[in-house]
N, C-alpha and C positions, 0 to 999 in steps of 0.2 A: 761172121756176125759178132763173134766174141771180141775181135780186134776193134771193130767199130764201137762197141759198147765201152771198151777200155779207153779208147781215144776220147769219146764224149765225156766220160766220167773222170778223166785225168785231172788231178788236182794241181793247179799251177802254183798257188801259194795259199797259206792259211793265216788268218788274223783272228785270234781267239777262237770262237766257235764258227766263224764265217769262213767258208772255203771258196776259193775262186776257181771254177772249173771251165773246161771248154764248152760245156752245155750252156753255161751262163753267157759266155761270149756270143755263142750262136743265137741265143734268145735275144740279146740286146741288138745284135746286127739285124736280125729279122724284124724285130719290132720297129726299129728306126726306118728300115726300107719300106715296110708296109705303111707306116705313118707318112712317109714322103709320098708314096703312091696315092694314098687317100687325099692328101692335101692337093696334089696335082690335079686329081679328078675333080675335086670341089672347085678349084680355081677355074678349070676349063668350063665347068657347068655354070658358074656365076658370071663369067666374062664372055658368054656367048653374045652374039650381036643382038639377038632378040631381047635378051634381058637387059643389056646395056642401054638399049633405046628407051626402055620403060623407066629405068632408075638412073640417078646421077652416078657417074663413074666414081666419084669420091665416096659416096655412101656405100657403094658396092665394095670398094677397097677396104673401108673401115669394117664392114660386116665380115669380109673375108679374113681380115687380120684377127678379129675376135674369135672367129671359128678356128683359125689356125692355132692360136695360142691355147685354146681349150683342148684341141686335139693333141697338141704336144704335152700338155699337162697330164692328160689321161694316159698317154703312152709312157711318160716317165713314171707315173704311178704304177703302171703295169710292169715296168722293168724292175722296180724296187720290190 
């Protein structure tokens, strides 16, 4: 357990007071993967056949793009 803690807290480099560690890399990768998963689920929900028949495909695509950008902005803010 101690070795794992050492690996996670290992400092790769430091710039001023900011240190770049393995835990930050893991956090960034997990956040990006979860964001991509959420976007994929939302896309599948929006572009189901039933929903596409009620709304114009272009309107759904525009709505999905807005949602996608908002989700990416939120995930980037969480990473920072």
